[in-house]
C-alpha positions, 0 to 999 in steps of 0.5 A: 499499499502507497504511503500517504502524505500529511495531512491524512485526509478522511480520519477522525482524530477527535473520536471519543476515546482519543479526547478522553486520553488527550485530556489525560496525556495532556495534564500529565505532560503539563504537570511534568512541565511544572515539576521540571522547573522546581530542580534548580539546575535543570541540566541535573535532570536533562543529563539523568534523563538523556542518558536513560532514554539514550540506553532505552532507545538503543537497546530497541536496536538491540545496542544493550550496554550497562549504565556503568559503561556509559558513564565511563565512556563519558568521562572521555577516559579512553574507555572503549565499549562499542555499544556504550560509545553508540549509546553516548552518540545518541545522547549527542544526537538529542542535544545536537537536535534540541540546540539546532530547534532552539536556535532555528525555531523550526524542524526540517530535513537538514536537522533531521539528517544532522540528528542521524549522522550524529546517531550513526556517526556518519554522513551517509544521508538520506538513501540513494540506492534502492533495495531497503526493505523491512523484514521479519527478523524471525521469519525473514518475510518482507513486512514493508517496503518503504519509499525507494526513489531518493526523489521521492523520499525527499518529497516525502520529508518535505511534506513531513517538514511541512506538517510539523512546522504548520501551527494552523492545521487545527490539530493537537500537538500531541496527536501531531507526534503520533502522526509525525511519528508513524510518518517518519518511520514508514519513509524510513529516509536512512540506510540506519538510525531511523528508529533512533532519529525518529524517537529524538524527533517525538522529543524536538517537536514537543519542545518546538511547540513548548509542551515542554521546555527541555528535552525530558520526556522519552518514550523508549522505555514505554516502547521497549516494554510494549514492543509487540503491541508497538509494531502491531498497531504500527502495521495495523495503520498501514494495512487497516487504517487503524489510526485510532488504536495507534494514536491512544498507543502513543498518547497513552505513552505519553501519560505513562512516561510523564508519570514516571519522570515526575516520580524520577524528578522527585527521587533526584531532588530528595537524593540532592537533599539527602546528599547535601544534608551529609555533605554540609554536616560532615564536611562543612569547611568544602561544601558549597553549591557548586561543588554538590551540583557538580557531583549530580551534573553526571555521575562520574566526575573528574578533578579537572571538572571540579577545578573548572566548575568551582574555580579551584586549583588541582590540588584544591579539587583533588582534596575535594574529592578525597575527602567525599570519598572518604566519607562514603559520598563518592567511590573512585576508579583508576581507568588507564591513567585517570582516576574518576569519581563516582556518585554510586547513590546516583547510579543506583537511582537512575539504574533503577528507572 
């Protein structure tokens, strides 16, 4: 069946079920937006959430690694683990896209190509050669053949770009997220990285429309946990024009994920509070807001990072970190010739979410 151009004609996006779920999803997302703004340093939350998203999104593509390996790669200490590096590239792609749309105020094909290039760490760009097919991994059967010709792919992307940036079509932005995701994955414009790029596109669209202020809502964990339903409903749109169940599925994911992220924010806030109290009571002479936040900005820190964020000498930064390790608030590990310091409490919290 030939892929339709957006907006899909003669499709009712305002059924009773959709409108009811849309209300619940919008409310949960608005609550998340409000809670996120209560964290003093927003980047603490963004870094925590994007790492979990990068890990979950990559896992959908069978790129499996551990939080520990990811954090070691992030320290730029020379630690090499292929899957962890791919997850870190994915997180970099989120930042690339976020910074681009904040600068431009729109999403276009060039933005999408730039994100995919960061995800895949190459410049292959849009497919130019025919032959791409999506197959059942168990049987090898072809289940879908996306557009093959580069000109056709670019026409679909141009249409998608216009739909994304049209703020006057009277379609609720959360409904549009459902349609954008389906359309992008159906176009399948790249040789590799379509799934991960498409999931980044979801969050960028929400930010672009001010539904959230920063890239903190991701559906990858939800999709991972309901993978069979995801593919079943995706195929049902193509084969039976069943848009309602697909939209309900994505909207439900927004609601569930918003609530889970709110719980994560509360846990991070509580952990920072407990950590601060212990830090101030045991090491009052070295406590500072900047040092505390530097220990939560990433779960691994280094002497050079504390030097920079706290404007102190290397000797002083080393002393700070060693004292924090002595009272049990950090653990150190030697990687190559470099020493890194782990916030084990934050690592445990993120690994459980």
